[in-house]
N, C-alpha and C positions, 0 to 999 in steps of 0.2 A: 155380659149379665153377671152376677152370683145370683144360685138356686137358694131360694129361701131354703131354711131347715126347719127339722121337724121340732116338735118341742121336746125338751129332754120328761122324765119323768121326775110328778111330781112327789115329793115326801122324799124321807129318808131313803132314798134309795140304795146309799152308798154305804147306810149301815152295815148289810148282811152281805157285800160285794167281795167275792173272792178275790186276791191280792194274788201277783205274780212276781216277781224279784227277777228269774232265774238263777237264783242262788240257793234258795232255799228246800231241797229236794223235789220241788213240786216238778213232773214234767209239762210244755207246754200242748202236751196232747191231755195231760191232768186238768191242768188250767182252763184251758179252753172247753171242754164236757161239762167245766164246775159253772164256766160260764154262760154258756146254751144254758144249762137249765139254770141257772140266776136271770140272764135274759126272758127266756117263757115265761117264768114266773112271776115276770115286770108285766109281761104283753109288750113285750119291744118288737113291735115290725117294721118300721123304716129302717133303714139302716144307716142311714144318715147316723140319727140315733142309737143303735146297735155299734156304732163304729166311735161315735163319742164320748157311749161310756162304757165300751169295752176299754179306750186308752185310758183311763181312771182307774183301772183295775191291775194296770202296770206301775210297777215301781221301781225306782232306780235306775240301771243300766238295760232293763225292758223297757221301760218309759224313753230313754234317752234315744235307744234304738226305733221306737216307731216315732218320736217326733222328727227323727231325720229322715228318715222315709220320703223322696220326694212327692212335693204336694198332688193329689188327685191321683197318685202312683197306684190305688189300690177303689177300683170303681164300684168293689160290690165282699160281700160277705167270704165269698167263698175264695174268691183272690186273696183276702186277707187271709184266712184260714192253713192255706199254700205257702206263704210267706213268713210266716210265726211258726213255721214249723220247720223250714229252712235254716232259720236263725235259733 
């Protein structure tokens, strides 16, 4: 049985979202730090929403990397941090 997902943020939440391509001089640590601030400002508390919004912050090869992760291989935000920093 599928677990129901929490609703995504309302409005134009993507307008000020930090973006990460892995090639534009921003490190994974810098991007994740900026994303944590962004998600906190949006009051994103649910892990499923946090991760769905996070993938929207990735572009190009970084998004391709995320999409190639095995389904359900990352269960919580801290695990995503660890995997993101390794790649």
